[in-house]
N, C-alpha and C positions, 0 to 999 in steps of 0.2 A: 472050381476055384477061379476067381476072377483076378486078373493081373492088371486091371485098369486103375489108373489114378483117380482119386476123387478129391476135388477141391471144394471146400465149404465156402460159399459166397457170403456168409453172414459174418459180422464182426461183433465180438463180444464186448460187453461194457468194461470188463477188466482190461482187455487189450487197449481200448480207447483211453482209459485212465492211465495206464502205465506209459503209453506213448505220450500223452500230455505231460506227465511228470518228467519224462526224459527230456522233452522239448523245453520245458520250463527250466530244468536243471542246466541244460546246455546254454540257454539264454543268460541265466544268472552267472554261470561260469565266465562266459564271454564278456559280460558287463564288468565283472570283477577284474578280469585281465586288462580290460580297457582302462579302468580306473588306476590300476597299478602301473600301467605304462605311462599314463599321464603324470602320475606322481613321480615316477622315475625321471621323466623328462624335465619336470620342474626342479627336482633335486640336482640333476646334472647341470642345468642352467645356473643354479645357485652356486654349485661348486666351481664352475668355469669362472664366474664373476669373482669368487673368492681367490681363485688361483691367479687371475689377472691382477687383482689388487695386491696380493702377496708378491708377485713378480715386480710390480712397480716399487713397492717398499724395499724389496731386496736390491733392486737396481739403484735406488736412491742411497741406501746404506753403503753399497759398494762404491758409489761415486764419492761419498763423504770420506770413506776409508782411504781411497786413492789420494784425495786432497790432503788428508792428514799425513799419510806416508810421505808424500812429496814435501810437506812442510818439515817433517822430522828430518828427511834427507837433506834439505837445504840447511837446516840448523846444524846438522852434523858436519856438512861440508864447511860451513863458516867456522865452526869450532875447530876443526882439523886445520883449516888454513890459518886461523889466528894463532894456533899453537906453534906452527912452523914458521911464522914470520918474525 
């Protein structure tokens, strides 16, 4: 009985084909992930721009609201003062 290891130095065609298929699959997967990352970066940039624009609109609306409240307050003050004069 021989307990020595034997390593076959030949490479089968099936092994080459399966290795090639695995390599192509990994490349395709990495390419897909790269495209998805690029798309997500673009989407995030677009959302940031939208959020900034929305913040500007909100700030403008808040400023207008403050002006309107001050005007109402002034009118109420004049009305109250005229009633007690």
